[in-house]
Legacy VTK file of the C-alpha trace (Angstrom):
# vtk DataFile Version 3.0
C-alpha trace
ASCII
DATASET POLYDATA
POINTS 88 float
35.826 121.542 -43.477
38.891 120.658 -44.787
38.675 118.086 -47.822
42.271 116.176 -46.986
43.916 118.125 -43.918
43.757 120.786 -41.740
47.375 121.644 -40.005
47.061 123.950 -37.335
50.907 125.401 -35.884
52.619 127.191 -33.440
49.413 126.887 -31.134
50.166 128.009 -27.435
48.890 124.882 -26.035
47.704 124.377 -21.983
47.546 120.947 -20.783
46.547 121.631 -16.892
44.076 125.092 -17.347
41.237 125.752 -19.389
41.553 127.557 -22.375
42.745 131.301 -21.793
44.048 134.789 -23.008
46.952 136.524 -22.106
48.311 139.841 -22.897
51.150 139.956 -25.114
53.674 142.773 -25.238
56.050 142.386 -28.417
58.677 144.968 -27.785
61.762 142.482 -27.328
60.760 141.709 -30.779
61.107 145.307 -32.206
56.901 145.797 -32.565
55.872 148.948 -30.013
52.459 147.200 -29.525
50.821 144.955 -27.240
47.949 142.018 -28.099
45.535 139.567 -26.599
46.350 136.098 -27.449
44.680 133.136 -26.898
46.282 129.701 -25.084
43.725 126.788 -26.070
43.615 123.785 -23.938
44.736 120.905 -25.114
41.258 118.775 -24.394
38.798 121.250 -25.529
40.451 121.274 -28.778
40.752 117.657 -29.973
37.030 117.504 -28.181
36.117 120.330 -30.769
37.932 119.022 -33.923
35.705 115.468 -32.879
32.374 117.586 -32.904
33.654 118.402 -36.013
34.334 114.855 -37.285
38.199 115.324 -37.807
40.408 113.085 -36.532
44.150 113.728 -34.877
46.965 112.216 -37.245
49.624 113.505 -35.635
51.096 115.819 -32.965
53.626 118.066 -33.028
55.999 119.563 -30.162
57.643 122.652 -30.850
60.416 124.068 -29.316
58.485 127.485 -27.996
56.900 128.752 -24.968
56.328 131.681 -23.034
55.471 132.830 -19.506
53.172 135.190 -18.515
52.413 136.619 -15.490
49.345 135.464 -13.815
48.147 132.917 -16.040
46.718 130.182 -14.545
49.337 128.151 -16.154
52.670 129.114 -17.171
54.786 128.426 -18.774
53.175 127.374 -22.171
53.916 125.258 -24.778
53.283 125.252 -28.439
52.118 122.412 -30.693
50.934 121.403 -34.276
48.244 119.628 -35.189
47.846 117.985 -38.089
43.643 116.751 -38.880
41.948 114.710 -41.527
38.292 114.476 -41.731
36.721 111.220 -40.581
36.563 108.390 -42.837
32.769 107.093 -42.339
LINES 1 89
88 0 1 2 3 4 5 6 7 8 9 10 11 12 13 14 15 16 17 18 19 20 21 22 23 24 25 26 27 28 29 30 31 32 33 34 35 36 37 38 39 40 41 42 43 44 45 46 47 48 49 50 51 52 53 54 55 56 57 58 59 60 61 62 63 64 65 66 67 68 69 70 71 72 73 74 75 76 77 78 79 80 81 82 83 84 85 86 87
């Protein structure tokens, strides 16, 4: 559990589709590999954080996005979330 703050950033976030996994190919960035990446539904993330007694302090919109062929939502933007433990 976070004692003071928990900052999650550069998280691919879906606004309409439930959380899903995409296969990412990083060849254009000089990596000779493919890997799975998780796109998290914003509402699911915030509901889960509340169940863990974390309170959203700030949400950051990042200038990063990607499209994945066949993904349930595309393009997907990136965000950051600053949480703190919920005060009693």
